[in-house]
C-alpha positions as CSV (number, residue, x, y, z in Angstrom):
1,M,0.0,0.0,0.0
2,R,1.2,3.5,-0.8
3,I,0.3,6.8,0.7
4,S,0.4,9.4,-2.1
5,A,2.2,12.7,-1.8
6,R,-1.2,14.4,-2.1
7,A,-2.4,12.4,0.9
8,D,0.7,13.1,3.0
9,Y,0.7,16.8,2.2
10,A,-3.1,17.0,2.9
11,V,-2.7,15.4,6.3
12,R,0.2,17.7,7.1
13,A,-1.7,20.8,6.0
14,V,-4.8,19.9,8.0
15,L,-2.6,19.2,11.0
16,E,-0.9,22.5,10.6
17,L,-4.4,24.2,10.6
18,A,-5.4,22.2,13.7
19,V,-2.5,23.3,15.8
20,R,-3.1,27.0,14.7
21,Q,-6.9,26.8,15.2
22,G,-8.1,29.8,17.1
23,N,-5.4,32.1,15.6
24,G,-7.5,33.1,12.5
25,P,-7.1,31.9,9.0
26,V,-3.7,30.6,7.8
27,K,-2.3,31.5,4.4
28,A,-1.4,28.7,2.1
29,E,2.0,30.2,1.7
30,E,2.6,29.8,5.5
31,I,1.5,26.2,5.5
32,A,3.7,25.5,2.4
33,A,6.7,27.1,4.0
34,V,6.4,25.4,7.4
35,Q,5.6,22.0,6.1
36,D,7.9,22.2,3.1
37,I,5.1,21.6,0.5
38,P,5.3,23.0,-3.0
39,H,2.9,26.0,-2.8
40,K,1.1,25.4,-6.1
41,F,0.6,21.7,-5.3
42,L,-0.8,22.7,-1.9
43,E,-3.3,25.1,-3.4
44,G,-4.9,22.3,-5.4
45,I,-4.9,20.1,-2.3
46,L,-6.6,22.8,-0.2
47,G,-9.2,23.2,-3.0
48,D,-10.0,19.5,-2.7
49,L,-10.2,19.8,1.1
50,R,-12.5,22.8,0.8
51,R,-14.8,21.0,-1.6
52,A,-15.0,18.0,0.8
53,G,-15.9,20.3,3.7
54,V,-12.7,19.7,5.6
55,V,-11.4,23.2,5.4
56,D,-12.9,26.7,4.8
57,S,-11.3,29.5,3.0
58,R,-11.6,33.3,3.2
59,R,-10.3,35.7,0.6
60,G,-8.6,39.0,1.2
61,G,-5.8,40.4,3.3
62,G,-6.9,38.6,6.5
63,G,-7.9,35.6,4.6
64,G,-6.6,32.1,4.4
65,Y,-7.6,28.6,5.5
66,R,-9.0,27.1,8.7
67,L,-10.7,23.8,9.6
68,A,-14.3,23.7,8.6
69,R,-15.2,21.7,11.7
70,D,-13.7,20.6,15.0
71,A,-10.4,18.7,14.6
72,A,-11.9,15.9,16.8
73,S,-14.5,15.2,14.1
74,I,-12.1,15.0,11.2
75,T,-10.4,11.6,10.7
76,V,-7.2,11.0,8.8
77,A,-9.4,8.8,6.5
78,D,-11.6,11.9,5.8
79,V,-8.6,13.9,4.7
80,I,-7.2,11.1,2.5
81,R,-10.5,10.5,0.8
82,A,-10.9,14.2,0.1
83,V,-7.7,14.2,-2.0
84,D,-7.3,10.7,-3.2
85,G,-10.8,9.1,-3.2
86,P,-11.2,5.6,-1.8
87,I,-8.6,4.5,0.7
88,V,-8.0,1.1,-0.7
89,S,-8.5,0.2,-4.3
90,V,-7.5,-2.7,-6.5
91,R,-6.7,-1.7,-10.1
92,G,-8.6,1.6,-9.4
93,E,-11.7,-0.2,-8.2
94,R,-13.2,-0.6,-4.7
95,P,-12.7,-4.2,-3.5
96,T,-16.5,-4.7,-3.2
97,G,-16.8,-4.1,-7.0
98,L,-14.4,-7.0,-7.9
99,A,-15.2,-10.6,-8.8
100,Y,-12.7,-13.4,-8.9
101,T,-13.1,-16.9,-10.2
102,G,-11.2,-20.1,-9.9
103,T,-8.0,-20.1,-8.0
104,A,-8.2,-16.4,-7.5
105,R,-11.4,-16.5,-5.4
106,P,-9.5,-16.2,-2.1
107,L,-8.2,-12.8,-3.2
108,L,-11.5,-10.9,-2.7
109,P,-11.8,-11.6,1.1
110,L,-8.1,-10.8,1.4
111,W,-8.5,-7.3,-0.2
112,I,-11.7,-6.7,1.8
113,A,-9.8,-7.6,5.1
114,L,-6.9,-5.3,4.0
115,R,-9.4,-2.5,3.4
116,A,-11.1,-3.1,6.8
117,N,-7.8,-2.9,8.7
118,V,-6.6,0.2,6.9
119,R,-9.9,1.9,7.5
120,R,-9.9,0.8,11.2
121,V,-6.6,2.7,11.7
122,L,-7.3,5.7,9.5
123,E,-10.9,6.2,10.7
124,G,-9.7,5.7,14.3
125,V,-7.3,8.6,14.3
126,T,-8.5,12.2,14.3
127,V,-6.7,15.4,13.4
128,A,-7.1,16.3,17.1
129,D,-5.3,13.1,18.1
130,L,-2.4,14.1,15.8
131,A,-2.4,17.7,17.0
132,A,-2.2,16.5,20.6
133,D,0.5,13.9,19.7
134,A,-1.9,11.4,21.3
135,L,-2.5,8.5,18.9
136,P,-5.1,6.0,20.1
137,E,-3.7,3.0,22.0
138,P,-4.4,0.5,19.3
139,V,-2.4,2.5,16.8
140,R,0.4,3.1,19.3
141,A,0.5,-0.6,20.0
142,L,0.8,-1.4,16.2
143,A,3.6,1.2,15.8
144,A,5.4,-0.2,18.8
145,E,5.8,-3.6,17.3
146,P,9.5,-3.9,16.2
147,A,8.4,-5.6,12.9
148,A,6.4,-2.5,12.0
149,W,9.6,-0.6,11.5
150,E,11.3,-3.2,9.4
151,N,11.3,-3.4,5.6
152,P,11.0,-7.0,4.4
């Protein structure tokens, strides 16, 4: 599984907005500079996040971006879906839309199980969790496993 640059940048941008919440709108240029994200690329990402209802924008001198709702109600899955679409796909399709026959039949439940586990993690972590550096215990436990840090 791969996390796209768009998804990584989107989560970082939303996290930056969360930690600055209450200080007024944040300009895209500031987010780009602090998070080392190409500004033009970030503008497109912020547009996707705005259309998905994750962030709000305000034009003008005092304008910028802010979270559209409380950070505790925005999951990492929400952010990734806003910029990349479905979290897990196989050949560009959702696993539930696939059909296998013959010896490949066991693949469908495997892909469904993979999707369920990825969703469990990403839907279980909110932007508020990240902003507080307080990942939920099940996620901390997974990350604490030594094998999680090894590349086979």
